[in-house]
N, C-alpha and C positions, 0 to 999 in steps of 0.2 A: 687699491678699496672695495671697488665697483665686481672685481672678480670676485671678494670676500662674503659681499651680499645675496652676485647671482650662487655663488655656492653653495652657501647658507639658505638657500631659498627658504624651507620650510621654516624658517623661526619667521618668518616673515610674514608670511602665508597664517601660522598658529596670530599672532600677534592680528594682524586685518581683520580674521574671526573672528578672534574676540572682543574689538572693538565695533562690527558689528553687532554684534549680539548686547554687547553696554547700549551701544546708539539706539539698537530696537527697541530694547528695555524700560529702557528712558523716555520713549517718546511717544510711546503706543498702549493707549488706555484698553486695547483688550486680553484678555487674561489668557487665551491660547497664542495669544500674539507674545507674550511676554514667557512661555513656557518653551516655543520654538527658542525665542532668542535665548533662553537662556541655556539648550540645547546643545544650540552654537555654541558654545560660552564654553560649554563642559566642552563641546567636539573638539577646539583650539586647544587650552590644557590639555587633555589628551592626547594632538600630535605633535604640542610640546617638548612633553615628557620623554616622548615617544623615539624625537629624536634628538636629544641630549644623551640618550645614552645610546644611540647607533655610531657606530665607531665604522669607516670608509673602509672595507675589503675587510673588516673585520668577519669573526665566524661561530656559530652556536658554540656556547659555551660547555664542551661538550673538550676536557684533557685526557689529553693520550701520551702514553708512555715516550720521552723524545722528543716531544713536538716542542718546538717554540715561535703560538700563532698567537695574532691578536683577536681577542676576543671582542665579543657586543657585550655589552651591561646588561643581563635580566631583571634586577630590578625594574626599571620603571616602568619593565613591559605588563609586570605583575602585579605593579600595585596601580596601574590604567585597569587592569581588569577586574581588581577591587573599584576601581573607581565609574568604572560602564556598569558595575550591574547596582551601584548605590542611585548614578543617575537615571537609571530605568525606574529605579524604584519609588524617585523624588520624582520625576515623568507620570509612573501611572498617578504618585497618585495626587499631583499636581492636578492633571487631567483629570480625577475622580472628582476635584476638588468643583472645578470649573464647571463640572457637570451637575453641581446641587446646586450650588449657585444660579443656575441656568435653572434649573424649573422651580427654584423660591423666586427670585425676580424675573427670570425675564429678558434678561441678558448676559452679558459675559464680560460690558464694558465696566469698568471700573467707575468710572464720572456717571453716568448713566448710575450704578447703582449708590453711591451715591448720594445723587439727589434724590432717587425712591427716600430713601434714610431718611435725608432731611424732614422729606413730608407726612411721618410718618411720627 
């Protein structure tokens, strides 16, 4: 049992990264910290999908005549490239919103913003 866990450590790393990101998202009120936590969660999902597509001893999926080889699945890698582009776009948009909110309220802390809005 322990050898299977050690052999597939990247799954555990992905789970630990996701839990760290989720914990940070839930416990911090600062918007910048939430964006960083969201990126940590994205990274854990990317790691998990790429790890699922990996085959130990596999080769690039270039088929040669007369060759019987084990190939690595290219689909998770291609999907994660698309996911990375989307994640970078969402991060840029979230950070631009955080800058606008900071300029308007003078803080990026969600609790302070709620307090300021309740006084208006």
